[in-house]
PyMOL CGO cylinders between C-alpha atoms (Angstrom):
from pymol import cmd
from pymol.cgo import CYLINDER

trace = [
    CYLINDER, 91.11, -14.42, 226.17, 92.62, -12.08, 228.71, 0.3, 1, 1, 1, 1, 1, 1,
    CYLINDER, 92.62, -12.08, 228.71, 92.89, -8.90, 226.67, 0.3, 1, 1, 1, 1, 1, 1,
    CYLINDER, 92.89, -8.90, 226.67, 93.51, -6.02, 229.04, 0.3, 1, 1, 1, 1, 1, 1,
    CYLINDER, 93.51, -6.02, 229.04, 93.17, -8.18, 232.15, 0.3, 1, 1, 1, 1, 1, 1,
    CYLINDER, 93.17, -8.18, 232.15, 96.32, -7.47, 234.13, 0.3, 1, 1, 1, 1, 1, 1,
    CYLINDER, 96.32, -7.47, 234.13, 95.19, -8.63, 237.57, 0.3, 1, 1, 1, 1, 1, 1,
    CYLINDER, 95.19, -8.63, 237.57, 97.24, -11.10, 239.55, 0.3, 1, 1, 1, 1, 1, 1,
    CYLINDER, 97.24, -11.10, 239.55, 95.50, -14.34, 240.41, 0.3, 1, 1, 1, 1, 1, 1,
    CYLINDER, 95.50, -14.34, 240.41, 97.37, -15.47, 243.56, 0.3, 1, 1, 1, 1, 1, 1,
    CYLINDER, 97.37, -15.47, 243.56, 96.29, -19.06, 242.84, 0.3, 1, 1, 1, 1, 1, 1,
    CYLINDER, 96.29, -19.06, 242.84, 92.69, -18.30, 243.82, 0.3, 1, 1, 1, 1, 1, 1,
    CYLINDER, 92.69, -18.30, 243.82, 89.37, -18.14, 242.04, 0.3, 1, 1, 1, 1, 1, 1,
    CYLINDER, 89.37, -18.14, 242.04, 87.72, -14.75, 241.52, 0.3, 1, 1, 1, 1, 1, 1,
    CYLINDER, 87.72, -14.75, 241.52, 85.42, -14.71, 244.57, 0.3, 1, 1, 1, 1, 1, 1,
    CYLINDER, 85.42, -14.71, 244.57, 88.13, -15.88, 246.94, 0.3, 1, 1, 1, 1, 1, 1,
    CYLINDER, 88.13, -15.88, 246.94, 90.65, -13.45, 245.45, 0.3, 1, 1, 1, 1, 1, 1,
    CYLINDER, 90.65, -13.45, 245.45, 88.34, -10.45, 245.86, 0.3, 1, 1, 1, 1, 1, 1,
    CYLINDER, 88.34, -10.45, 245.86, 87.55, -11.48, 249.45, 0.3, 1, 1, 1, 1, 1, 1,
    CYLINDER, 87.55, -11.48, 249.45, 91.28, -11.89, 250.12, 0.3, 1, 1, 1, 1, 1, 1,
    CYLINDER, 91.28, -11.89, 250.12, 92.03, -8.38, 248.81, 0.3, 1, 1, 1, 1, 1, 1,
    CYLINDER, 92.03, -8.38, 248.81, 89.14, -6.90, 250.80, 0.3, 1, 1, 1, 1, 1, 1,
    CYLINDER, 89.14, -6.90, 250.80, 90.57, -8.51, 253.93, 0.3, 1, 1, 1, 1, 1, 1,
    CYLINDER, 90.57, -8.51, 253.93, 93.98, -6.99, 253.21, 0.3, 1, 1, 1, 1, 1, 1,
    CYLINDER, 93.98, -6.99, 253.21, 92.31, -3.61, 252.65, 0.3, 1, 1, 1, 1, 1, 1,
    CYLINDER, 92.31, -3.61, 252.65, 90.54, -3.89, 256.01, 0.3, 1, 1, 1, 1, 1, 1,
    CYLINDER, 90.54, -3.89, 256.01, 93.87, -4.68, 257.70, 0.3, 1, 1, 1, 1, 1, 1,
    CYLINDER, 93.87, -4.68, 257.70, 95.52, -1.69, 256.03, 0.3, 1, 1, 1, 1, 1, 1,
    CYLINDER, 95.52, -1.69, 256.03, 92.71, 0.62, 257.12, 0.3, 1, 1, 1, 1, 1, 1,
    CYLINDER, 92.71, 0.62, 257.12, 92.72, -0.83, 260.63, 0.3, 1, 1, 1, 1, 1, 1,
    CYLINDER, 92.72, -0.83, 260.63, 96.50, -0.68, 261.19, 0.3, 1, 1, 1, 1, 1, 1,
    CYLINDER, 96.50, -0.68, 261.19, 97.67, 2.00, 258.73, 0.3, 1, 1, 1, 1, 1, 1,
    CYLINDER, 97.67, 2.00, 258.73, 100.59, -0.14, 257.59, 0.3, 1, 1, 1, 1, 1, 1,
    CYLINDER, 100.59, -0.14, 257.59, 101.07, -3.84, 256.80, 0.3, 1, 1, 1, 1, 1, 1,
    CYLINDER, 101.07, -3.84, 256.80, 103.93, -6.05, 255.68, 0.3, 1, 1, 1, 1, 1, 1,
    CYLINDER, 103.93, -6.05, 255.68, 103.12, -8.43, 252.83, 0.3, 1, 1, 1, 1, 1, 1,
    CYLINDER, 103.12, -8.43, 252.83, 104.57, -9.63, 249.55, 0.3, 1, 1, 1, 1, 1, 1,
    CYLINDER, 104.57, -9.63, 249.55, 105.31, -7.08, 246.86, 0.3, 1, 1, 1, 1, 1, 1,
    CYLINDER, 105.31, -7.08, 246.86, 102.73, -8.52, 244.44, 0.3, 1, 1, 1, 1, 1, 1,
    CYLINDER, 102.73, -8.52, 244.44, 100.00, -8.42, 247.09, 0.3, 1, 1, 1, 1, 1, 1,
    CYLINDER, 100.00, -8.42, 247.09, 100.92, -4.84, 247.99, 0.3, 1, 1, 1, 1, 1, 1,
    CYLINDER, 100.92, -4.84, 247.99, 100.67, -3.74, 244.35, 0.3, 1, 1, 1, 1, 1, 1,
    CYLINDER, 100.67, -3.74, 244.35, 97.24, -5.33, 243.96, 0.3, 1, 1, 1, 1, 1, 1,
    CYLINDER, 97.24, -5.33, 243.96, 96.11, -3.91, 247.30, 0.3, 1, 1, 1, 1, 1, 1,
    CYLINDER, 96.11, -3.91, 247.30, 97.00, -0.43, 246.12, 0.3, 1, 1, 1, 1, 1, 1,
    CYLINDER, 97.00, -0.43, 246.12, 94.45, -0.82, 243.30, 0.3, 1, 1, 1, 1, 1, 1,
    CYLINDER, 94.45, -0.82, 243.30, 91.75, -1.62, 245.88, 0.3, 1, 1, 1, 1, 1, 1,
    CYLINDER, 91.75, -1.62, 245.88, 92.53, 0.94, 248.59, 0.3, 1, 1, 1, 1, 1, 1,
    CYLINDER, 92.53, 0.94, 248.59, 93.19, 4.08, 246.56, 0.3, 1, 1, 1, 1, 1, 1,
    CYLINDER, 93.19, 4.08, 246.56, 89.71, 4.18, 244.93, 0.3, 1, 1, 1, 1, 1, 1,
    CYLINDER, 89.71, 4.18, 244.93, 88.21, 3.68, 248.40, 0.3, 1, 1, 1, 1, 1, 1,
    CYLINDER, 88.21, 3.68, 248.40, 90.06, 6.73, 249.73, 0.3, 1, 1, 1, 1, 1, 1,
    CYLINDER, 90.06, 6.73, 249.73, 88.95, 8.77, 246.71, 0.3, 1, 1, 1, 1, 1, 1,
    CYLINDER, 88.95, 8.77, 246.71, 85.38, 7.66, 247.39, 0.3, 1, 1, 1, 1, 1, 1,
    CYLINDER, 85.38, 7.66, 247.39, 85.73, 8.56, 251.07, 0.3, 1, 1, 1, 1, 1, 1,
    CYLINDER, 85.73, 8.56, 251.07, 86.86, 12.07, 250.18, 0.3, 1, 1, 1, 1, 1, 1,
    CYLINDER, 86.86, 12.07, 250.18, 83.33, 12.78, 248.84, 0.3, 1, 1, 1, 1, 1, 1,
    CYLINDER, 83.33, 12.78, 248.84, 81.96, 12.16, 252.35, 0.3, 1, 1, 1, 1, 1, 1,
    CYLINDER, 81.96, 12.16, 252.35, 78.27, 11.79, 251.51, 0.3, 1, 1, 1, 1, 1, 1,
    CYLINDER, 78.27, 11.79, 251.51, 75.78, 9.09, 252.38, 0.3, 1, 1, 1, 1, 1, 1,
    CYLINDER, 75.78, 9.09, 252.38, 75.94, 7.33, 249.01, 0.3, 1, 1, 1, 1, 1, 1,
    CYLINDER, 75.94, 7.33, 249.01, 79.75, 7.17, 249.13, 0.3, 1, 1, 1, 1, 1, 1,
    CYLINDER, 79.75, 7.17, 249.13, 79.65, 5.85, 252.69, 0.3, 1, 1, 1, 1, 1, 1,
    CYLINDER, 79.65, 5.85, 252.69, 77.18, 3.09, 251.75, 0.3, 1, 1, 1, 1, 1, 1,
    CYLINDER, 77.18, 3.09, 251.75, 79.19, 2.12, 248.67, 0.3, 1, 1, 1, 1, 1, 1,
    CYLINDER, 79.19, 2.12, 248.67, 82.43, 1.98, 250.67, 0.3, 1, 1, 1, 1, 1, 1,
    CYLINDER, 82.43, 1.98, 250.67, 80.73, -0.08, 253.39, 0.3, 1, 1, 1, 1, 1, 1,
    CYLINDER, 80.73, -0.08, 253.39, 79.56, -2.62, 250.83, 0.3, 1, 1, 1, 1, 1, 1,
    CYLINDER, 79.56, -2.62, 250.83, 83.03, -2.82, 249.29, 0.3, 1, 1, 1, 1, 1, 1,
    CYLINDER, 83.03, -2.82, 249.29, 84.56, -3.41, 252.73, 0.3, 1, 1, 1, 1, 1, 1,
    CYLINDER, 84.56, -3.41, 252.73, 82.40, -6.44, 253.54, 0.3, 1, 1, 1, 1, 1, 1,
    CYLINDER, 82.40, -6.44, 253.54, 79.92, -4.33, 255.57, 0.3, 1, 1, 1, 1, 1, 1,
    CYLINDER, 79.92, -4.33, 255.57, 82.51, -3.55, 258.23, 0.3, 1, 1, 1, 1, 1, 1,
    CYLINDER, 82.51, -3.55, 258.23, 81.26, -0.30, 259.74, 0.3, 1, 1, 1, 1, 1, 1,
    CYLINDER, 81.26, -0.30, 259.74, 84.17, 0.44, 262.14, 0.3, 1, 1, 1, 1, 1, 1,
    CYLINDER, 84.17, 0.44, 262.14, 86.72, 0.36, 259.31, 0.3, 1, 1, 1, 1, 1, 1,
    CYLINDER, 86.72, 0.36, 259.31, 84.44, 2.44, 257.08, 0.3, 1, 1, 1, 1, 1, 1,
    CYLINDER, 84.44, 2.44, 257.08, 84.05, 4.99, 259.86, 0.3, 1, 1, 1, 1, 1, 1,
    CYLINDER, 84.05, 4.99, 259.86, 87.82, 5.16, 260.31, 0.3, 1, 1, 1, 1, 1, 1,
    CYLINDER, 87.82, 5.16, 260.31, 88.30, 5.54, 256.54, 0.3, 1, 1, 1, 1, 1, 1,
    CYLINDER, 88.30, 5.54, 256.54, 85.84, 8.44, 256.33, 0.3, 1, 1, 1, 1, 1, 1,
    CYLINDER, 85.84, 8.44, 256.33, 86.58, 10.20, 259.61, 0.3, 1, 1, 1, 1, 1, 1,
    CYLINDER, 86.58, 10.20, 259.61, 90.34, 9.73, 260.11, 0.3, 1, 1, 1, 1, 1, 1,
    CYLINDER, 90.34, 9.73, 260.11, 92.05, 8.72, 256.85, 0.3, 1, 1, 1, 1, 1, 1,
    CYLINDER, 92.05, 8.72, 256.85, 90.25, 10.60, 254.06, 0.3, 1, 1, 1, 1, 1, 1,
    CYLINDER, 90.25, 10.60, 254.06, 90.40, 14.09, 255.67, 0.3, 1, 1, 1, 1, 1, 1,
    CYLINDER, 90.40, 14.09, 255.67, 94.21, 13.89, 255.53, 0.3, 1, 1, 1, 1, 1, 1,
    CYLINDER, 94.21, 13.89, 255.53, 94.09, 13.74, 251.72, 0.3, 1, 1, 1, 1, 1, 1,
    CYLINDER, 94.09, 13.74, 251.72, 91.63, 16.48, 250.80, 0.3, 1, 1, 1, 1, 1, 1,
    CYLINDER, 91.63, 16.48, 250.80, 94.23, 18.44, 248.83, 0.3, 1, 1, 1, 1, 1, 1,
    CYLINDER, 94.23, 18.44, 248.83, 95.92, 15.37, 247.32, 0.3, 1, 1, 1, 1, 1, 1,
    CYLINDER, 95.92, 15.37, 247.32, 94.70, 14.13, 243.94, 0.3, 1, 1, 1, 1, 1, 1,
    CYLINDER, 94.70, 14.13, 243.94, 95.91, 10.54, 244.28, 0.3, 1, 1, 1, 1, 1, 1,
    CYLINDER, 95.91, 10.54, 244.28, 98.80, 8.43, 245.49, 0.3, 1, 1, 1, 1, 1, 1,
    CYLINDER, 98.80, 8.43, 245.49, 97.53, 7.86, 249.01, 0.3, 1, 1, 1, 1, 1, 1,
    CYLINDER, 97.53, 7.86, 249.01, 99.68, 4.78, 249.67, 0.3, 1, 1, 1, 1, 1, 1,
    CYLINDER, 99.68, 4.78, 249.67, 103.40, 4.08, 249.63, 0.3, 1, 1, 1, 1, 1, 1,
    CYLINDER, 103.40, 4.08, 249.63, 105.04, 0.72, 248.90, 0.3, 1, 1, 1, 1, 1, 1,
    CYLINDER, 105.04, 0.72, 248.90, 108.51, 0.26, 250.37, 0.3, 1, 1, 1, 1, 1, 1,
    CYLINDER, 108.51, 0.26, 250.37, 110.49, -2.82, 249.41, 0.3, 1, 1, 1, 1, 1, 1,
    CYLINDER, 110.49, -2.82, 249.41, 112.05, -5.05, 252.03, 0.3, 1, 1, 1, 1, 1, 1,
    CYLINDER, 112.05, -5.05, 252.03, 114.62, -7.86, 251.77, 0.3, 1, 1, 1, 1, 1, 1,
    CYLINDER, 114.62, -7.86, 251.77, 113.37, -11.19, 250.47, 0.3, 1, 1, 1, 1, 1, 1,
    CYLINDER, 113.37, -11.19, 250.47, 111.71, -13.66, 252.84, 0.3, 1, 1, 1, 1, 1, 1,
    CYLINDER, 111.71, -13.66, 252.84, 114.17, -16.40, 253.79, 0.3, 1, 1, 1, 1, 1, 1,
    CYLINDER, 114.17, -16.40, 253.79, 111.74, -19.32, 253.68, 0.3, 1, 1, 1, 1, 1, 1,
    CYLINDER, 111.74, -19.32, 253.68, 110.62, -18.98, 250.07, 0.3, 1, 1, 1, 1, 1, 1,
    CYLINDER, 110.62, -18.98, 250.07, 112.61, -16.00, 248.72, 0.3, 1, 1, 1, 1, 1, 1,
    CYLINDER, 112.61, -16.00, 248.72, 109.45, -13.94, 248.12, 0.3, 1, 1, 1, 1, 1, 1,
    CYLINDER, 109.45, -13.94, 248.12, 109.95, -10.24, 247.60, 0.3, 1, 1, 1, 1, 1, 1,
    CYLINDER, 109.95, -10.24, 247.60, 108.48, -8.49, 250.63, 0.3, 1, 1, 1, 1, 1, 1,
    CYLINDER, 108.48, -8.49, 250.63, 107.15, -4.95, 250.94, 0.3, 1, 1, 1, 1, 1, 1,
    CYLINDER, 107.15, -4.95, 250.94, 105.48, -2.60, 253.40, 0.3, 1, 1, 1, 1, 1, 1,
    CYLINDER, 105.48, -2.60, 253.40, 102.38, -0.76, 252.23, 0.3, 1, 1, 1, 1, 1, 1,
    CYLINDER, 102.38, -0.76, 252.23, 101.28, 2.24, 254.25, 0.3, 1, 1, 1, 1, 1, 1,
    CYLINDER, 101.28, 2.24, 254.25, 99.29, 5.43, 253.96, 0.3, 1, 1, 1, 1, 1, 1,
    CYLINDER, 99.29, 5.43, 253.96, 101.43, 8.45, 253.04, 0.3, 1, 1, 1, 1, 1, 1,
]
cmd.load_cgo(trace, "trace")
């Protein structure tokens, strides 16, 4: 049964899907803005926003937890804590923005840009 399970599967098994979303999160942290499909952007928002909330605490435990959730990538974790999170100290949520783009010509997928506000 899938009661209450509203996650998108993207045609992948659970481990591959979580790794895929972590990779997208790393790209978003690294570049600040990425272009992807609308469904991927909506799922990515669910991964990145809790990480920014965690980074706003700015203590050792939060840093270690964020590092483990970002596949032990220390440069991206450092950027998240030192550059991204301080911009949102007064904001209570909604750290990302999804802007829709025209459909992709090859397969008519709805495209979107996800970026930090």
